[in-house]
Structures are given as C-alpha cells and as structure tokens.
C-alpha positions as CSV (number, residue, x, y, z in Angstrom):
1,M,69.0,103.7,119.0
2,N,72.1,105.7,119.9
3,G,74.2,102.6,119.9
4,L,73.0,101.6,116.5
5,L,73.8,105.1,115.1
6,A,77.3,105.0,116.7
7,R,78.0,101.6,115.1
8,A,76.7,102.8,111.7
9,R,78.9,105.8,111.9
10,W,81.9,103.6,112.5
11,Y,81.2,101.0,109.9
12,W,82.1,103.3,107.0
13,L,85.8,103.4,108.0
14,P,87.0,99.9,107.1
15,P,85.6,99.9,103.5
16,V,86.8,103.4,102.8
17,T,90.3,102.5,104.2
18,I,90.5,99.4,102.1
19,C,89.4,101.3,98.9
20,A,92.0,104.0,99.6
21,W,94.7,101.3,100.1
22,E,93.6,99.6,96.8
23,I,93.7,102.9,94.8
24,T,97.0,104.1,96.4
25,A,98.7,100.8,95.9
26,R,97.7,100.5,92.3
27,R,98.8,104.0,91.5
28,L,102.2,103.6,93.2
29,Q,102.8,100.1,91.8
30,A,105.3,99.4,94.6
31,V,106.6,95.9,95.1
32,Y,106.4,96.1,98.9
33,F,103.0,97.8,99.0
34,P,100.6,95.5,97.2
35,P,96.9,96.2,96.8
36,P,94.6,94.3,99.1
37,S,93.1,92.4,96.2
38,T,96.5,90.9,95.4
39,V,97.1,90.1,99.1
40,V,93.8,88.3,99.4
41,A,94.4,86.3,96.1
42,T,97.9,85.3,97.2
43,M,96.6,84.4,100.7
44,H,93.9,82.2,99.2
45,G,96.4,80.4,96.9
46,M,98.8,79.8,99.8
47,W,96.1,78.7,102.2
48,F,94.4,76.1,99.9
49,S,97.4,74.9,97.9
50,G,99.2,72.7,100.5
51,P,98.5,69.3,102.0
52,A,96.0,69.3,104.9
53,G,98.6,67.9,107.3
54,R,101.0,70.9,106.9
C-alpha cells in the first residue's frame, strides 16, 4: 500500500508541469518557447507527413 501511495503522490507532477508550461507559453507568446499543444501538433504533422522509407 505504501508503494501505491508513493506512486500516486508522484503522478500529479507531470500533468501539473505540462499545464504550467502551456499556460506560461501562451501568456508569453514567445517564438522559442511554444506551448506543448503546438509541439505535439507539429510533431504529429512531421511524423506522419513523409514517405514511409524516409
């Protein structure tokens, strides 16, 4: 049970960090600090847009 609680206490960190990154990046509107939603959308477009052999 202690291991489960320790994991549950740690699992809040990644979502909170990503939300903070999203909010901060949108407020700053910096070119070199894009929000994670933009990064994921761009990564998806680049990953699936080329030929399979590349």
